[in-house]
C-alpha positions in Angstrom: -7.8 9.9 8.6 -5.1 9.7 11.3 -5.3 5.9 11.5 -4.8 5.6 7.7 -1.9 8.0 7.7 -0.1 5.6 10.1 0.2 3.1 7.3 1.7 5.6 4.8 5.3 5.5 3.9 8.1 3.2 2.7 7.7 -0.6 3.5 10.4 -3.2 2.8 10.9 -6.9 3.4 13.3 -7.9 6.2 16.3 -8.0 3.8 15.5 -4.6 2.3 15.5 -6.1 -1.2 11.9 -5.4 -2.1 10.4 -2.0 -1.2 7.3 0.0 -2.0 5.8 3.3 -0.8 2.2 3.4 0.3 0.5 6.7 -0.5 -3.1 7.4 0.6 -4.8 9.6 -2.1 -8.4 9.6 -0.6 -10.3 8.0 2.2 -10.2 4.2 1.5 -8.0 4.6 -1.7 -4.3 5.0 -2.5 -1.3 4.2 -4.6 1.5 1.7 -4.3 4.7 3.2 -5.7 7.4 0.6 -6.5 10.9 1.9 -6.9 12.6 -1.2 -8.3 14.6 -1.3 -11.5 11.8 0.4 -13.4 9.4 2.6 -11.3 5.8 1.4 -11.3 2.6 2.6 -9.7 -0.6 0.7 -8.9 -3.8 2.0 -7.4 -5.6 0.1 -4.6 -8.7 0.2 -2.3 -8.5 -0.4 1.5 -10.9 -3.3 2.2 -10.1 -3.7 5.9 -8.2 -1.7 8.5 -7.7 -1.6 12.3 -4.9 -0.2 14.5 -2.7 -3.3 13.7 -3.6 -4.4 10.2 -4.5 -3.1 6.8 -5.8 -5.2 3.8 -5.8 -3.6 0.4 -7.2 -4.8 -2.9 -5.1 -3.9 -6.0 -7.2 -2.6 -8.8 -7.4 -4.9 -11.8 -5.5 -7.8 -10.2 -8.2 -9.3 -8.0 -5.6 -9.8 -5.3 -5.9 -8.8 -1.6 -2.7 -8.1 0.3 -2.8 -8.2 4.1 
């Protein structure tokens, strides 16, 4: 669980214009919390993870995000 918790927190692009918070809710699952003009949450599954990289699959979208 310590490796997963290293990916938790706020993530932004380099210009700080697009941000989201990654919340781990269970082993291999979590929630993306967007705080843009209208708050929005989306659940995801972790499909791959090592000490440098995490890939998630957003529920219902069929997209994988490295």
